[in-house]
Backbone as CSV, one residue per row, in Angstrom:
resi,resn,N_x,N_y,N_z,CA_x,CA_y,CA_z,C_x,C_y,C_z
1,UNK,82.057,97.670,54.822,81.270,98.550,56.165,80.336,97.502,56.167
2,UNK,79.605,97.794,57.169,78.376,96.816,57.779,77.537,97.752,58.473
3,UNK,76.383,98.114,58.223,75.859,98.891,59.532,74.015,98.351,59.150
4,UNK,73.243,98.388,60.151,71.703,97.904,60.154,71.189,99.343,59.966
5,UNK,70.408,99.938,59.010,69.778,101.023,58.881,68.353,100.795,59.810
6,UNK,67.609,99.672,59.544,66.119,99.614,60.414,65.954,98.191,60.457
7,UNK,65.161,97.980,61.332,64.747,97.135,61.610,63.273,96.865,62.085
8,UNK,62.317,95.737,61.431,60.925,95.471,61.582,60.400,94.094,62.150
9,UNK,59.997,94.568,63.359,59.663,92.997,64.051,57.980,92.963,63.901
10,UNK,57.557,91.831,63.703,56.164,91.376,63.785,55.944,90.161,64.393
11,UNK,55.434,90.197,65.495,54.935,89.221,66.482,56.120,88.038,66.733
12,UNK,57.211,89.076,67.049,58.548,88.248,67.625,58.395,88.448,68.974
13,UNK,58.422,87.903,69.656,58.463,87.888,71.091,57.440,88.818,71.892
14,UNK,57.918,89.802,72.313,56.700,90.805,73.224,56.205,91.984,72.322
15,UNK,56.867,91.894,71.011,56.589,92.921,70.098,55.658,92.166,68.908
16,UNK,54.458,92.929,68.705,53.078,92.730,68.068,53.496,93.231,66.565
17,UNK,54.036,94.443,66.652,54.388,95.092,65.431,55.151,96.188,65.665
18,UNK,56.117,96.446,65.432,57.073,97.498,65.667,58.381,97.743,64.791
19,UNK,58.916,98.945,64.457,59.822,99.301,63.986,60.901,99.876,64.725
20,UNK,61.975,100.055,64.099,63.342,100.633,64.537,64.429,101.052,63.694
21,UNK,64.797,102.518,63.637,65.347,103.072,62.620,66.795,103.484,63.470
22,UNK,67.762,103.227,62.602,69.427,103.458,63.656,70.054,104.195,62.310
23,UNK,70.513,105.756,63.075,71.051,106.267,61.840,72.301,106.878,62.241
24,UNK,72.941,106.009,63.676,74.392,106.383,63.936,74.931,105.115,64.068
25,UNK,76.453,105.244,64.287,77.105,103.775,64.182,76.860,103.194,65.617
26,UNK,76.736,104.065,66.548,76.862,103.716,67.975,75.431,104.050,68.239
27,UNK,74.754,103.045,68.913,73.268,103.160,69.520,73.038,102.584,70.680
28,UNK,72.394,103.678,71.822,71.955,103.124,72.861,70.505,103.044,72.916
29,UNK,70.223,101.824,73.562,68.928,101.178,73.750,68.504,101.424,75.173
30,UNK,67.410,102.170,75.866,67.153,102.408,76.847,65.477,102.153,77.428
31,UNK,65.335,101.749,78.300,63.938,101.714,78.873,63.648,100.655,79.990
32,UNK,62.408,100.715,80.750,62.165,99.928,81.866,62.365,98.556,81.423
33,UNK,62.619,97.860,82.605,62.462,96.353,82.716,61.480,95.747,82.035
34,UNK,61.885,94.686,80.965,60.514,94.355,80.607,60.028,94.478,79.310
35,UNK,60.307,96.193,78.842,59.952,96.547,77.442,60.534,96.002,76.431
36,UNK,61.361,95.057,76.504,61.918,94.351,75.424,63.375,94.647,74.722
37,UNK,64.221,95.408,75.534,65.476,95.699,74.901,66.275,94.553,74.419
38,UNK,66.260,93.632,75.309,67.223,92.319,75.040,66.601,91.356,73.853
39,UNK,65.272,91.495,73.637,64.616,90.975,72.574,64.976,91.829,71.377
40,UNK,65.029,92.922,71.094,65.393,93.737,70.060,66.884,93.205,69.561
41,UNK,67.697,93.168,70.772,69.002,92.908,70.206,68.945,91.424,69.870
42,UNK,68.271,90.405,70.128,68.108,88.990,69.681,67.299,89.336,68.251
43,UNK,66.546,90.026,67.811,66.129,90.085,66.798,67.038,90.366,65.751
44,UNK,68.063,91.260,66.004,69.298,91.560,65.162,70.021,90.583,64.943
45,UNK,70.312,90.105,66.076,70.946,88.647,65.852,70.560,87.689,64.926
46,UNK,69.025,87.480,65.244,68.646,86.295,64.346,68.588,86.854,62.817
47,UNK,68.752,87.931,62.444,69.421,88.411,61.152,70.359,88.090,60.724
48,UNK,71.506,87.610,61.497,72.630,87.372,60.992,72.782,85.608,61.272
49,UNK,71.941,85.080,62.083,72.348,83.806,62.588,71.347,82.707,61.882
50,UNK,69.935,83.453,61.720,68.935,82.729,61.371,68.351,81.919,62.635
51,UNK,68.378,82.319,63.863,68.157,81.730,64.933,68.041,82.722,66.090
52,UNK,67.734,82.240,67.130,67.790,83.090,68.371,68.968,82.957,68.971
53,UNK,69.569,83.799,69.775,70.663,83.803,70.785,70.358,82.980,71.919
54,UNK,69.089,83.171,72.564,68.478,82.951,73.758,67.765,81.534,73.643
55,UNK,67.068,81.110,72.693,66.394,79.918,72.618,66.423,79.088,71.491
56,UNK,66.623,77.470,71.729,66.823,76.751,70.494,65.337,76.719,69.628
57,UNK,64.015,76.616,70.098,63.261,76.651,69.345,62.629,77.942,68.864
58,UNK,62.270,77.959,67.786,61.797,79.207,67.041,60.186,79.450,67.979
59,UNK,59.713,78.573,68.204,58.271,78.715,68.928,58.263,79.336,70.345
60,UNK,59.569,79.276,70.877,59.442,80.308,72.250,59.868,81.725,71.775
61,UNK,60.211,82.107,70.681,60.158,83.674,70.226,58.982,84.394,69.508
62,UNK,57.757,83.238,69.474,56.336,83.803,69.058,55.625,84.623,69.954
63,UNK,55.140,85.806,69.430,54.321,86.757,70.372,52.975,85.886,70.902
64,UNK,52.730,86.000,72.257,51.704,85.316,72.919,50.455,85.225,71.965
65,UNK,50.042,84.213,71.895,48.664,84.200,70.811,48.763,83.740,69.377
66,UNK,49.983,84.382,69.034,50.254,84.010,67.314,50.679,82.888,66.853
67,UNK,50.678,82.686,65.875,51.489,81.720,65.227,52.624,81.490,64.543
68,UNK,53.376,82.511,64.539,54.547,82.665,63.482,54.690,84.222,63.662
69,UNK,56.131,84.581,63.218,56.759,85.904,63.447,57.519,86.321,62.137
70,UNK,57.794,87.352,61.709,58.443,87.909,60.887,59.673,89.196,61.419
71,UNK,60.776,88.945,60.989,61.744,90.099,61.198,62.392,90.590,59.712
72,UNK,62.462,91.757,59.546,63.108,92.386,58.449,63.841,93.302,58.904
73,UNK,65.301,93.135,57.930,66.217,94.249,58.405,66.739,94.912,57.058
74,UNK,67.403,95.989,56.915,67.974,96.437,55.957,69.446,97.040,56.316
75,UNK,70.116,96.370,55.607,71.562,96.530,55.989,72.380,97.575,55.084
76,UNK,73.145,98.185,55.204,74.150,98.995,54.283,75.666,98.105,54.493
77,UNK,75.949,97.827,53.060,77.391,97.246,53.094,78.145,97.720,51.770
78,UNK,79.472,97.367,51.900,79.834,98.023,50.473,79.700,97.656,49.361
79,UNK,78.560,96.613,49.215,77.840,95.651,48.254,76.690,96.559,47.676
80,UNK,76.593,97.308,48.699,75.085,98.481,48.332,74.057,97.645,49.418
81,UNK,72.950,98.210,49.282,71.932,97.884,50.390,71.562,96.668,50.405
82,UNK,71.510,95.978,51.472,70.862,94.282,51.430,69.557,94.297,52.321
83,UNK,68.545,93.497,51.932,67.412,93.028,52.680,67.345,91.911,52.920
84,UNK,67.272,91.615,54.289,66.903,90.148,55.145,65.719,90.307,55.610
85,UNK,64.996,88.948,55.200,63.686,88.944,55.887,64.070,87.294,56.352
86,UNK,63.522,87.165,57.806,63.297,85.634,58.605,61.812,85.820,58.884
87,UNK,61.472,84.548,58.361,59.984,84.234,58.679,59.453,82.742,59.178
88,UNK,58.847,82.811,60.256,58.608,81.325,60.812,57.042,81.718,60.324
89,UNK,56.560,80.499,59.523,55.091,80.258,58.870,54.559,79.533,59.656
90,UNK,53.238,79.755,59.995,52.257,79.165,60.768,52.397,77.486,60.783
91,UNK,52.595,77.129,59.726,53.054,75.501,59.718,54.201,75.245,60.190
92,UNK,55.072,76.188,60.997,56.273,75.916,61.434,57.738,75.826,60.363
93,UNK,57.481,76.212,59.265,58.536,76.302,58.178,59.046,77.528,58.550
94,UNK,60.648,77.412,58.478,61.186,78.908,58.533,61.622,79.233,57.215
95,UNK,61.613,80.623,56.907,62.253,81.182,55.740,62.865,82.191,55.644
96,UNK,64.161,82.324,54.990,64.988,83.369,55.459,65.358,83.754,53.825
97,UNK,64.957,85.003,53.383,65.346,85.550,52.050,66.455,86.831,52.190
98,UNK,67.240,86.818,51.332,68.166,87.958,50.827,67.770,88.544,49.455
99,UNK,67.553,89.850,49.691,66.928,90.537,48.388,65.744,89.880,47.813
100,UNK,64.861,89.475,48.530,63.719,88.568,47.957,64.138,87.361,47.452
101,UNK,65.136,86.533,47.435,65.709,85.703,46.968,65.623,84.329,48.387
102,UNK,64.581,83.345,48.094,64.569,82.399,49.271,66.190,81.573,49.510
103,UNK,66.772,81.422,50.419,67.805,80.355,50.686,67.299,78.867,50.701
104,UNK,68.059,78.509,49.951,67.575,76.746,49.701,68.240,76.047,51.181
105,UNK,69.507,76.833,51.315,70.143,76.328,52.782,70.322,77.277,53.487
106,UNK,70.163,77.523,54.862,70.521,78.500,55.609,71.658,78.561,56.087
107,UNK,72.407,77.635,56.023,74.011,77.973,56.156,74.713,78.586,55.015
108,UNK,74.009,78.918,53.917,74.760,79.948,53.054,74.682,81.291,53.634
109,UNK,73.698,81.572,54.418,73.355,83.083,55.077,74.407,83.232,56.080
110,UNK,74.882,82.364,56.936,76.093,82.397,57.917,77.116,83.097,57.806
111,UNK,77.507,84.284,57.894,78.544,84.836,58.124,78.534,85.859,56.863
112,UNK,77.293,86.318,56.132,77.158,87.549,55.455,76.945,88.661,56.082
113,UNK,76.424,88.553,57.505,76.029,89.786,57.834,76.720,89.258,59.648
114,UNK,77.916,89.390,59.951,78.661,88.755,61.135,78.396,89.755,62.770
115,UNK,78.093,89.242,63.126,77.749,89.643,64.648,78.262,89.156,65.794
116,UNK,78.305,89.901,66.759,79.122,89.444,68.387,78.194,90.246,69.167
117,UNK,77.605,89.110,70.240,76.665,89.563,71.223,77.440,89.096,72.448
118,UNK,77.212,90.100,73.361,77.664,89.821,75.080,76.470,90.074,75.767
119,UNK,76.437,89.073,76.211,75.161,89.047,77.619,75.420,88.523,78.842
120,UNK,74.868,89.285,79.863,75.328,88.716,81.121,75.386,87.052,81.425
121,UNK,74.646,86.152,80.826,74.653,84.786,80.803,75.671,84.164,80.011
122,UNK,76.403,85.064,79.408,77.568,84.617,78.340,78.946,84.039,79.610
123,UNK,78.568,84.335,80.806,79.853,84.034,82.026,79.613,82.492,81.822
124,UNK,78.721,81.860,81.339,78.638,80.369,81.348,79.517,79.657,80.423
125,UNK,80.535,80.678,79.546,81.478,80.387,78.837,82.792,79.796,79.455
126,UNK,82.795,80.537,80.803,84.120,80.308,81.704,83.755,79.496,82.454
127,UNK,82.430,79.583,83.367,82.282,78.837,84.593,81.359,77.590,84.019
128,UNK,80.938,77.201,83.041,80.475,75.800,82.979,81.159,74.991,81.985
129,UNK,80.538,73.943,81.252,81.091,72.877,80.738,81.888,73.256,79.471
130,UNK,82.509,71.987,78.953,83.301,72.529,77.964,82.290,72.745,76.113
131,UNK,81.041,71.918,76.780,80.314,72.450,75.631,79.988,73.850,75.059
132,UNK,80.050,74.900,76.116,79.744,76.097,75.952,80.866,76.925,75.322
133,UNK,82.201,76.219,75.706,83.432,76.914,75.262,83.298,76.266,73.468
134,UNK,83.010,75.228,73.158,83.053,75.155,71.946,82.024,75.738,71.113
135,UNK,80.865,76.083,71.794,80.045,76.759,70.963,80.161,78.180,71.033
136,UNK,81.135,78.751,71.798,81.981,80.297,71.432,82.876,79.722,70.098
137,UNK,83.672,78.915,70.328,84.552,78.358,69.130,83.646,78.533,67.539
138,UNK,82.809,77.457,67.685,82.143,77.180,66.770,81.254,78.410,65.677
139,UNK,80.649,79.398,66.570,79.861,80.535,66.220,80.744,81.433,65.590
140,UNK,81.900,81.530,65.898,82.833,82.493,65.405,83.722,82.000,64.082
141,UNK,83.765,80.480,64.121,84.393,79.945,62.912,83.436,79.724,62.091
142,UNK,82.350,79.779,62.381,81.242,79.178,61.216,80.968,80.449,60.154
143,UNK,81.202,81.786,61.282,81.084,83.040,60.422,82.260,83.463,59.508
144,UNK,83.416,82.783,59.801,84.471,83.191,59.181,84.811,81.938,57.930
145,UNK,84.314,80.845,57.779,84.564,79.802,57.314,83.576,79.034,56.934
146,UNK,83.081,78.791,55.597,81.594,78.474,55.203,81.931,76.879,54.896
147,UNK,83.321,76.504,54.809,83.439,74.714,54.668,83.542,74.374,56.118
148,UNK,83.737,75.256,57.121,84.001,74.874,58.485,82.413,74.299,59.054
149,UNK,81.484,75.303,58.617,80.174,75.152,58.984,79.554,73.574,58.307
150,UNK,79.776,73.418,57.341,79.479,72.310,56.380,80.052,71.123,57.013
151,UNK,81.137,71.317,57.147,81.891,69.728,58.046,81.267,69.720,59.396
152,UNK,80.924,71.132,60.218,80.406,70.603,61.617,79.209,70.204,61.595
153,UNK,78.314,70.365,60.416,76.860,70.039,60.289,76.950,68.438,59.991
154,UNK,77.864,68.317,58.955,77.868,66.803,58.957,78.780,65.868,59.965
155,UNK,79.618,66.542,60.640,80.179,65.852,61.524,79.039,65.408,62.776
156,UNK,78.381,66.374,63.266,77.194,66.461,64.069,76.047,65.424,63.701
157,UNK,75.857,65.280,62.611,74.950,64.261,62.065,75.623,62.849,61.976
158,UNK,76.814,62.843,61.813,77.648,61.410,61.874,77.634,60.962,63.215
159,UNK,78.000,61.944,64.150,77.874,61.467,65.502,76.731,61.008,66.408
160,UNK,75.692,61.782,65.536,74.149,61.371,66.283,73.695,59.979,65.773
161,UNK,74.249,59.507,64.520,73.941,58.305,63.947,74.729,57.196,64.570
162,UNK,75.931,57.527,64.606,76.822,56.517,65.277,76.593,56.285,66.717
163,UNK,76.036,57.132,67.293,75.518,56.969,68.769,74.211,56.207,68.834
164,UNK,73.215,56.561,67.782,72.163,55.865,67.754,72.131,54.338,67.448
165,UNK,73.256,54.020,66.699,73.730,52.787,66.274,74.516,52.034,67.557
166,UNK,75.178,52.772,68.720,75.498,52.218,69.701,74.762,51.474,70.507
167,UNK,73.395,52.736,70.789,72.197,52.129,71.403,71.493,51.026,71.218
168,UNK,71.785,50.803,69.651,70.558,49.601,69.118,71.516,48.615,69.485
169,UNK,72.993,48.689,69.340,73.706,47.331,69.355,73.515,47.109,71.129
170,UNK,73.752,47.986,71.749,73.473,47.493,73.135,72.078,47.110,73.338
171,UNK,70.961,47.321,72.987,69.770,47.046,73.165,69.621,45.409,72.086
172,UNK,70.527,45.250,71.397,70.550,44.111,70.762,69.158,44.298,69.473
173,UNK,68.866,45.752,69.073,67.907,46.089,67.901,68.849,45.682,66.782
174,UNK,69.929,46.247,66.687,71.046,45.723,65.811,71.961,45.142,66.058
175,UNK,72.914,43.868,65.422,73.728,43.106,65.827,75.107,43.506,64.770
176,UNK,74.777,44.331,64.026,75.820,44.548,62.539,76.993,45.392,63.236
177,UNK,78.106,44.997,63.921,79.323,46.009,64.454,79.947,46.561,63.068
178,UNK,79.692,45.883,62.310,80.243,46.553,61.148,80.026,48.076,60.677
179,UNK,78.735,48.171,61.038,78.652,49.779,60.603,79.389,50.708,61.418
180,UNK,80.033,50.162,62.208,80.709,51.351,63.274,81.777,51.836,62.132
181,UNK,82.569,50.523,61.532,83.415,50.881,61.077,83.616,52.066,59.453
182,UNK,82.150,51.955,58.999,81.582,52.631,58.314,81.293,54.184,58.593
183,UNK,80.653,54.108,59.988,80.599,55.470,60.165,82.401,56.020,60.663
184,UNK,83.146,55.374,61.375,84.300,55.883,61.880,85.173,56.304,60.552
185,UNK,84.938,55.754,59.336,85.336,56.253,58.251,84.815,57.364,57.628
186,UNK,83.776,57.526,57.607,83.214,58.851,57.517,83.401,60.229,58.348
187,UNK,83.522,59.677,59.542,84.094,60.770,60.699,85.410,61.415,60.073
188,UNK,86.099,60.811,59.703,87.431,61.167,59.344,87.761,62.487,59.024
189,UNK,87.015,62.597,57.731,87.131,63.992,56.879,86.502,64.825,57.497
190,UNK,85.291,64.937,58.139,84.958,66.512,58.779,85.808,66.839,59.958
191,UNK,85.728,65.526,60.792,86.684,65.460,62.025,88.009,66.002,61.723
192,UNK,88.599,65.799,61.014,90.175,66.119,61.006,89.990,67.744,60.436
193,UNK,89.228,67.980,59.486,89.113,69.374,59.199,88.819,70.374,60.002
194,UNK,87.889,69.874,61.110,87.476,70.773,62.285,88.729,70.859,63.222
195,UNK,89.496,69.948,63.110,90.566,69.760,64.169,91.612,70.693,63.625
196,UNK,91.928,70.480,62.408,92.978,71.373,61.794,92.775,73.075,61.530
197,UNK,91.418,73.272,61.596,90.926,74.423,61.569,91.107,75.484,62.768
198,UNK,90.488,74.296,63.905,90.697,74.648,65.518,92.373,74.889,65.815
199,UNK,93.080,74.036,65.203,94.228,74.368,65.933,94.995,75.705,65.229
200,UNK,94.630,75.981,64.238,95.269,77.410,63.530,94.309,78.465,64.314
201,UNK,93.008,78.154,64.403,92.298,79.042,64.992,92.808,79.750,66.609
202,UNK,93.127,78.828,67.189,93.399,78.816,68.680,94.561,79.374,68.629
203,UNK,95.642,79.400,67.562,96.842,79.619,67.617,96.918,81.174,67.453
204,UNK,96.139,81.721,66.773,95.514,83.129,66.576,94.985,83.896,67.736
205,UNK,93.800,83.122,68.234,92.918,83.866,69.361,93.265,83.855,70.462
206,UNK,94.066,82.695,70.993,94.487,82.970,72.408,95.297,83.771,72.954
207,UNK,96.287,84.132,71.728,97.291,85.121,72.302,96.416,86.445,72.386
208,UNK,95.571,87.030,71.160,94.788,87.871,71.248,93.960,87.884,72.499
209,UNK,93.283,86.839,73.102,92.584,86.944,74.199,93.405,87.453,75.349
210,UNK,94.427,87.004,75.389,95.433,87.265,76.869,95.960,88.579,76.682
211,UNK,96.120,89.383,75.208,96.421,90.577,75.329,95.234,91.673,75.501
212,UNK,94.082,91.044,75.163,93.064,92.207,75.745,92.647,92.095,76.999
213,UNK,92.768,90.979,77.586,92.433,90.535,78.835,93.445,91.767,79.567
214,UNK,94.632,91.552,79.591,95.509,92.463,80.200,95.068,93.900,80.218
215,UNK,94.835,94.381,78.998,94.381,95.824,78.417,93.162,96.037,79.468
216,UNK,92.259,95.200,79.571,90.831,95.491,80.403,91.379,95.356,81.961
217,UNK,91.923,94.399,82.507,92.105,94.170,83.496,93.600,94.915,84.324
218,UNK,93.803,95.266,83.504,95.392,96.234,83.646,96.558,95.286,84.153
219,UNK,96.358,93.887,84.130,97.479,93.099,84.338,97.353,91.801,83.612
220,UNK,98.073,90.823,83.864,97.700,89.700,83.183,97.232,88.565,84.369
221,UNK,97.484,89.012,85.367,96.928,88.227,86.362,97.608,86.555,86.341
222,UNK,98.423,86.313,85.590,98.564,85.056,85.554,98.054,84.071,84.756
223,UNK,97.503,84.765,83.876,96.185,84.135,82.836,97.203,83.103,81.708
224,UNK,96.539,81.785,81.806,97.327,80.765,80.971,96.285,80.391,80.357
225,UNK,96.029,80.122,78.488,94.924,79.433,77.938,95.823,78.645,77.202
226,UNK,95.035,77.388,76.569,95.651,76.400,75.802,94.472,75.574,75.393
227,UNK,94.658,74.914,74.130,93.592,74.241,73.128,93.823,72.732,73.823
228,UNK,92.522,72.203,74.035,92.760,70.607,74.282,92.064,69.996,73.334
229,UNK,92.590,68.962,73.126,91.940,67.910,72.083,92.415,66.433,72.132
230,UNK,91.828,65.435,72.034,92.096,64.125,71.827,93.090,63.764,70.672
231,UNK,93.155,64.925,69.890,93.648,64.495,68.480,95.111,65.034,68.723
232,UNK,95.333,65.906,69.297,96.446,66.494,69.795,97.872,65.418,69.835
233,UNK,97.288,64.470,70.380,98.390,63.336,70.748,97.987,62.107,70.073
234,UNK,96.793,61.508,69.458,96.428,60.613,68.919,95.565,60.952,67.585
235,UNK,96.260,59.918,66.317,95.177,59.938,65.131,93.890,59.703,65.187
236,UNK,93.237,60.450,64.568,91.505,60.467,64.571,91.275,58.761,64.531
237,UNK,91.644,58.027,63.393,91.170,56.556,63.506,91.530,55.845,64.577
238,UNK,92.778,56.026,65.138,93.187,55.148,66.055,92.164,55.679,67.284
239,UNK,92.166,56.554,67.599,91.343,57.395,68.664,90.113,56.723,68.723
240,UNK,89.265,56.418,67.305,87.858,55.689,67.290,88.275,54.224,67.623
241,UNK,89.121,53.704,67.320,89.315,51.929,67.269,89.453,51.898,68.817
242,UNK,90.394,52.847,69.537,90.677,52.425,71.005,89.683,52.472,71.812
243,UNK,88.779,53.664,71.522,87.323,53.757,72.449,86.212,53.137,71.888
244,UNK,86.567,52.151,71.100,85.331,51.352,70.180,84.574,50.576,71.921
245,UNK,85.280,49.821,72.476,84.524,48.825,73.403,83.936,49.818,74.585
246,UNK,84.390,50.806,75.051,84.203,51.865,76.203,82.803,52.431,75.355
247,UNK,82.846,52.612,73.804,81.935,53.366,73.326,80.417,52.712,73.342
248,UNK,80.886,51.181,72.895,79.851,50.150,73.247,79.045,49.958,74.663
249,UNK,79.862,49.888,75.542,79.229,49.809,76.669,78.406,51.234,77.211
250,UNK,78.924,52.141,77.250,78.460,53.518,77.547,77.325,54.072,76.497
251,UNK,77.346,53.555,75.422,76.565,53.837,74.363,76.556,55.357,74.221
252,UNK,77.597,55.698,73.723,77.918,56.895,73.079,79.474,57.064,72.730
253,UNK,79.628,58.453,71.659,80.959,58.212,71.146,81.645,59.269,72.314
254,UNK,82.679,58.644,72.775,83.731,59.447,73.668,84.999,59.943,72.977
255,UNK,85.527,59.707,72.182,86.640,60.332,71.381,86.345,61.349,70.382
256,UNK,86.896,62.215,69.927,86.606,63.398,68.933,86.765,64.480,69.418
257,UNK,86.218,65.252,68.154,86.612,66.884,68.462,85.700,67.316,69.099
258,UNK,84.424,66.472,69.205,82.988,67.219,69.796,83.542,67.078,71.817
259,UNK,84.630,66.595,72.061,85.131,66.824,73.403,85.971,67.917,73.276
260,UNK,86.439,68.659,72.482,87.699,69.666,72.446,87.069,70.419,73.798
261,UNK,88.277,71.463,73.833,87.899,72.551,75.399,89.113,73.435,75.158
262,UNK,88.612,74.333,75.793,89.750,75.547,76.241,90.254,75.503,77.476
263,UNK,91.344,74.954,77.841,91.884,74.829,79.136,92.246,76.744,79.601
264,UNK,91.889,77.018,80.439,91.640,78.370,80.952,92.581,78.520,82.622
265,UNK,93.550,78.623,82.927,93.961,78.649,84.297,94.464,80.314,84.671
266,UNK,94.244,80.435,86.200,95.014,81.492,86.567,95.773,81.089,87.494
267,UNK,97.325,81.740,87.300,98.265,80.891,88.424,98.243,79.360,88.529
268,UNK,98.293,78.694,87.374,98.174,77.337,87.255,97.027,76.779,88.008
269,UNK,95.823,77.468,88.465,94.952,76.691,88.872,93.677,77.214,88.056
270,UNK,92.685,75.995,87.850,91.644,76.180,87.262,90.907,77.741,87.406
271,UNK,90.638,78.554,86.107,90.313,80.109,86.388,89.198,80.062,87.049
272,UNK,88.218,79.408,86.638,86.661,79.398,87.301,86.612,78.911,88.807
273,UNK,87.525,78.273,89.355,87.287,78.168,90.490,88.049,79.304,91.417
274,UNK,88.939,80.205,90.963,89.905,80.953,91.936,89.233,82.225,91.356
275,UNK,88.747,82.683,90.018,89.135,83.777,89.603,87.775,84.951,90.301
276,UNK,88.175,86.148,90.476,87.150,87.112,90.950,85.918,87.383,90.003
277,UNK,84.975,88.056,90.428,84.067,88.345,89.488,84.670,89.534,88.511
278,UNK,85.368,90.132,88.882,86.139,91.348,88.030,86.888,90.762,86.740
279,UNK,87.769,89.637,87.407,88.560,88.694,86.336,87.498,87.981,85.303
280,UNK,86.460,87.590,86.252,86.136,86.764,84.868,84.997,87.587,84.143
281,UNK,84.732,88.911,84.482,84.296,89.771,83.335,85.218,90.046,82.377
282,UNK,86.313,90.483,82.981,87.514,90.760,82.065,87.737,89.375,81.123
283,UNK,87.843,88.420,81.489,88.291,87.400,80.258,86.892,87.214,79.475
284,UNK,85.787,87.471,79.802,84.546,87.315,79.225,84.537,88.406,78.106
285,UNK,85.003,89.614,78.469,84.827,90.663,77.547,86.160,90.407,76.428
286,UNK,87.504,89.655,76.969,88.436,89.318,76.185,88.220,88.621,75.277
287,UNK,87.399,87.674,75.535,87.179,86.555,74.580,86.332,87.183,73.396
288,UNK,85.112,87.878,73.602,84.409,88.386,73.031,84.878,89.771,71.744
289,UNK,85.895,90.438,72.419,86.370,91.497,72.048,87.493,90.482,70.952
290,UNK,88.199,89.927,71.236,89.021,88.808,69.983,88.249,88.585,69.374
291,UNK,86.763,87.925,69.237,86.206,87.555,68.493,85.554,88.628,67.343
292,UNK,85.595,89.731,68.084,85.242,90.859,67.155,86.195,91.579,66.325
293,UNK,87.441,91.512,66.620,88.378,91.629,66.112,88.930,90.677,64.997
294,UNK,88.888,89.626,65.258,89.113,88.505,64.471,88.340,88.480,63.369
295,UNK,86.799,88.768,63.603,86.021,88.811,62.466,86.276,90.210,61.488
296,UNK,86.614,91.298,62.188,86.788,92.428,61.464,88.015,92.143,60.491
297,UNK,89.393,91.350,61.298,90.391,91.265,60.141,89.951,90.614,58.944
298,UNK,89.408,89.242,58.991,88.826,88.208,58.416,88.065,88.919,57.143
299,UNK,86.956,89.590,57.722,85.992,90.123,56.709,86.445,91.387,56.065
300,UNK,87.202,92.214,56.859,87.884,93.486,56.193,86.760,94.544,56.592
301,UNK,85.620,94.367,57.158,84.872,95.491,57.889,84.443,94.782,59.556
302,UNK,84.209,95.818,59.963,83.700,95.483,61.304,82.229,95.308,61.402
303,UNK,81.916,93.589,62.391,80.933,93.101,62.648,79.905,94.164,63.416
304,UNK,78.789,93.916,63.456,77.875,94.445,64.358,78.224,93.885,65.508
305,UNK,78.205,94.711,66.711,78.382,94.094,68.463,77.248,94.569,69.227
306,UNK,76.608,93.391,69.850,75.528,93.720,70.434,75.990,93.597,72.155
307,UNK,75.841,94.744,72.931,75.956,94.570,74.097,74.804,94.434,75.123
308,UNK,74.384,93.913,75.655,73.422,93.490,76.538,73.371,93.530,77.733
309,UNK,73.189,94.863,78.545,73.365,94.824,80.025,74.667,94.296,80.775
310,UNK,75.830,94.790,79.852,77.133,94.247,80.465,77.871,95.285,81.401
311,UNK,77.403,96.238,81.814,78.027,97.095,82.462,77.419,96.869,84.197
312,UNK,76.550,95.916,84.316,76.102,96.018,85.753,77.229,95.508,86.398
313,UNK,77.596,96.030,87.502,78.520,95.559,88.512,80.088,95.383,88.041
314,UNK,80.152,96.698,87.161,81.398,96.497,86.415,82.156,97.602,86.858
315,UNK,83.729,97.918,87.281,83.945,98.895,88.069,84.112,99.716,86.830
316,UNK,84.716,101.552,87.161,84.831,102.087,86.274,85.776,102.044,85.220
317,UNK,87.069,101.511,85.642,88.184,101.177,84.824,87.713,100.718,83.754
318,UNK,87.349,99.390,84.023,86.881,98.112,83.045,85.906,98.533,81.972
319,UNK,84.836,99.379,82.671,83.941,99.763,81.593,84.571,101.034,80.750
320,UNK,85.745,101.682,81.183,86.245,102.436,80.271,86.760,101.949,79.327
321,UNK,87.544,100.777,79.665,88.683,100.020,78.996,87.907,99.421,77.637
322,UNK,86.608,98.848,78.253,85.407,97.886,77.297,84.942,98.917,75.972
323,UNK,84.513,100.089,76.453,84.052,100.861,75.439,85.281,101.636,74.626
324,UNK,86.284,101.828,75.387,87.557,102.499,74.609,87.859,101.344,73.251
325,UNK,87.654,100.266,73.412,88.063,98.998,72.478,87.041,99.071,71.579
326,UNK,85.709,98.841,72.048,84.383,98.485,71.145,84.268,100.291,70.424
327,UNK,84.811,100.937,70.625,84.144,102.322,69.798,85.471,102.612,69.015
328,UNK,86.603,101.792,69.210,87.728,102.316,68.370,87.091,102.008,66.841
329,UNK,87.784,103.053,66.069,87.689,103.298,64.490,88.353,101.860,64.097
């Protein structure tokens, strides 16, 4: 089991000092616009992910006029009570503590307190570029598989360094092209691990998304989904070799798992081009509920699910189906 018993926010966003206790499995948060309902949900998310869902920079989470913040939460789990504290110091240093012990690496915390959040802005997963769908994929897999997270961190670091080398070669700051061979060799291990893990992941989750979509919408609407990756057709080493000249010309790495996508179609047309607002919401909820149910199966207990203003402009049938799925034991 996993439940959040209480949370205390200090100098976090619009909260100078505030505490909240949760004594039921399902909690409704209400209030006027601007009082901080979304900020409270974001603080709960922060306890699980050690970062905000909405802002990349922690400085954007600091209460106006202050220089740091503190979030403390107490969870009830099968292993007993767990205390989590996230602190941004005045120096800009972040610390995360579990039961008073400071993590040496924040990555060790991810997945301990799994969480799924649904917000109005999540429509971008469907309507915007492939990076949004990779972010959805990675957020789930990083909570399920600690090795995936470590390989993803390593892969992103190597891609950043390879791109920097490509720019240096183009600007003639460096002339040693043999370093590209080094980076290409180093990319194979994390890149291949991520690709294989994603293959298995999509084999499981895409049918689940389609099934939940039909449950919410009342019809499959001709929905089709598939995993897109350069590696489905060509081995990684060959891909990097073939794209090298193009990479040198455009000064960035074009082939690899950092370009993966989920192909989403409706009646054989791009989903985002022809889907109605109701169909888009149904698909978004299906993706998030599939995420919730996959975490529940993997962890052996239900993750925390946060719903932020998701019922606006939602018809009664879809609202009922969503709540029935979320509130199911």
